[in-house]
N, C-alpha and C positions, 0 to 999 in steps of 0.2 A: 495513401488507400482509403483513409478511412476519413479524411478532414472536412468533405463537405457533408459527413453525417456528424460531425462533432460541434462545428458552427453552427450549423443549423439546431440544434439542441439548446445551443448557446441561448442564439436569436430569438427560443419560442417561446423562453422563458415570459413571467406575467411579472418580473420587476425591473423597475424604471427607476431611475439614468442606469446606464448598461456599459461597461467600456468592454470591449475584447481585443487583447492584443495579440496576433498570430507569430512567433519568433519560430523561422523559418532560417536552415542553415543552406543556402545556395540548393533546395532540393533539385534536382535533374529531369525528375518526371514531371508529372502533370501541376506539383503542386500550386506554381503562379497563377496558371490558369483557372482552376479554382478559384485562388481567393479574389483574382479579379470578376469574375463572375457575381460574386455580391455585390450590390450597390448600397448597403447599410451602410450608414455614417459612424454605426457604434463603432463597426470592424476598420481597425488598424493592425497591419503588416510590414513586415520586412523581408527581404531573402540575399542573405548574404552569408558568406562561410563563418561559420563558428567553432567553437572547441569543443562541441559536442553538447547533449544534454544539460548538464548541470549550467555549461557557459549559456545557455538560452532561458534558462531557467532567472538566470542571475540577471540576465537583459532584461527580462521580465520585470522582476523585480525592481529595478532600478527605474521602469518606464510608469508602472504602474501608478495613478492617480488617488483611484479610490482608497476609501478605510476600510473596505471590508476583500479578502483577496482571497483568490483561488486557483489550482493548478490543476489544467487538466490536459492529458495526455490525446494526443491525436487520433491514441486506440478507440478513448472512451468519448462516452455523452451523458451529458446532464437528464435526469427527467424530470418532466412538467411541474413546476413548483420548487423546487431545487432552493433555488437561490433568494426567493424572498422567505422560505421557512429557516434559512439558516440566517439572512440579515436579522428576521424578526428575533432569532433566538438569542444571536449575540447582542441584541438590540436591549433586549429584557432583562439580558443578565452581562451587564459591564465589563464583570471581572474574565470571563472566560478568555482563552486566548484564542481557540479551535472549537469547533461543531463539524460533528459528521455525521452519516446516516449507514442504511444498510441499503446492500446493492445485490443490483440483479447481475449475471455473469451470461456472457453472450460469446459466441465465435464468429471465426472470422468471414461469417455470412450474416453475421446481426441478428442469427438465431438463438432465443435463450435458450439457455443449457443447465441454469442454474439459478439461485438464489444465496447471498451470504445475509443473513440474520445477525445481528452483532450484538451482545454483552451491553450493559451499561457500562461505561468508561469506566476503569482502574488501571494507577499508573502502573503498579507494583506486578499485575496481571500483563500489559504491555511490552515492561521491560523482559519480564520474563516469558514472552512468545506465547503467552498463552490466549490473546488475542489480537489485534492486529488495526489500524487506522487506514482503509484504504484511500491512497489518492485521491482518486476519481470522487467528487462531491463532497471532498472536507473544504472545510472554508476557516480563513483565520483574519485576525485584524490587523491593520497598519500597525499598530502600536504592538503586538506581537512579534510580528516580523522584522521589526526595528529592533527589538532589544535584544532575539534571535540572533538576527546575522542570516547572512548568505547561507545557500547550499553549498558546500564544500567538495575539493576536487578530490582529493583526500580520500573520499567513502564514496566514490562513486554511484556503485551498485548500490549503494545502500543510504544515498542522498536525501530524496525524502523521509526513511526513519530517522537520520540523523536529525533531520531540522525536525520533525517532531518531538523526537527526545528531549534537544538543547530549547523547546519553545516549552513543551510541559514540565521541565523543572523551574520556570517561571510564573506561568499562569495554570488556572485547571481547562478544563475541557471537559464536554458536554457531548454527549449520541444523541441523535436527534432520532425519535419513533416514526422513522417515518425510510422510505427506500429515496436516494436521492440521486443515483447514477448507474452506472452500467459499464462494466469492466471484460474488457476483451481480452478473451484469450487466443492466443494465435502462435502458430511457429515461429515466426520473425522475432517474438519480444527478446530484450535483454535480459528479461527475467530466466533464458534458458543457459544463462551463465554463473548455475548455481555456484558453481564453486567461490568463485568471487565475490557474491552476494555474500554467503556468509562471512570470511574474510571481513568485507567491509565491512558488516554489522560488528564483529569485533571488534574491528578497530574503532566504529565511531562508539561503542559501549565502553571500551578500555579508555580512550580519551574525556567521557564524558566522568569516569567516577577519579580520574587522576586530577580533574577540574574541582575536585570536593563540593560539588555539584547535588549527588545525593546523602541521603541518607542510611544508615547502616540498613537497615529495613529494603531499600531499595536496592542495595550492592549488591545483596543477596540474591532477588529479584534477575539483577541484571547477569551477572555472574553467569545464573540459570540458566536465562536467554542465549549465551553465549555457544552453551550447551545444544540448547536445543533448537540453533541455528544452521549448527552443523550438523545435526541429525535430521534437519528436515530437507537440508540442499543437499543431500548425500544421496545418489543414487539405492536402489532395492540393492541392488548385488552388494553394497559395501553393508549387509543384513551385521555382520559382525561389528564394526566400525559402529551404527545407528545404535546398535546395543549399547555398546562401551557408552558412548552418548550419554545415553539415557537415563544409566547408570550413574554417570557422572552429575549429569541435570540433577536426579534424587537424591547425591549424595549431600550436592549444595546445599539445596533446600528442602529436605523432605516432606513439608509439610504440604508443598505444594503438588508432591502425587495424590492427593485427596480433591485434586481442583479436576471437574470432571473431562478438561480440555488437554491435559497431560496426557500424553501417549501410552498410557499403559502398558497397553499389549502385547510392544515387542520389547516391554522388557523380560520376557519369558523367552530367552535364550535361542536360536535359530528357529526362531516361530516362522519366519519367511520365509528361509528354503522346504521346512517341515509343511508349509501351508502348500507352498505351488506342489511338492508333490503327491500330499492329499489330492487336490485338484487335477492333478492329471491322472492320477488312477480313478477319481471318479468320473473322468469322460470318458476312460478307458473302459471302463464298465458297463458305460451306457447311460448314466444319470444324465439327466438335463440340469441346466440351471434352472433356480430358484424364480418364480416367476413375481416381480415387482408388483404384481394387481392384485 
């Protein structure tokens, strides 16, 4: 549905040489027709049945020839200059494994609905789910990919995060001070399967801890992150469960509660249902929502 926009954002980059690999799992929509409409020699594609997203990404890894790589969902787009900025950063600091930047948020109609201005990278905060690495617009070196290995089917709903975590135990990362991509939110995303995302995040973290790749401080943040993942991906109706997970996270890593990105408001028991009741009362009394202007 959005493939043309994604490919066009790649071709519009000011960096060359460029290799664009599209791995399509035998789609029955107009994907092949869209791909055939591009005459660019930099684009190559296949359309054959595969075993899902993880398999498709790994096929791309095996076929890619470049020294700097990026994974882009067909929902998302690069912003102008993203590739040249990433390549420049990785060339200037060859010790880095990956770089990423800020992202704009768009809806199913490509309308801009927000942006994420991300802090400078901190591995503990990433493990603790106090910051994140957006898949669109993240670039990594071939060396880092080869040392890390492929995406893992066992954690398919958190395969990108698992990949970053394993890579970051071997290589440092840096955040670019610029927007690099647009991330699209729409109803058909895999992200809608929230319960499975939390389960796969937990397995990825526990596997990492079991591998002895994390220092004690990292492990504390990682275990806290498991609880915050369960909190984040539970529905708002599960307010008691969410509050328990927050308290569990706070007990595992008390100092992190002072972090501005720790969701402290819901440490207050029953905050969500009380807030809903108060909102209904205000609407019933005729109060209007406060203007954002």
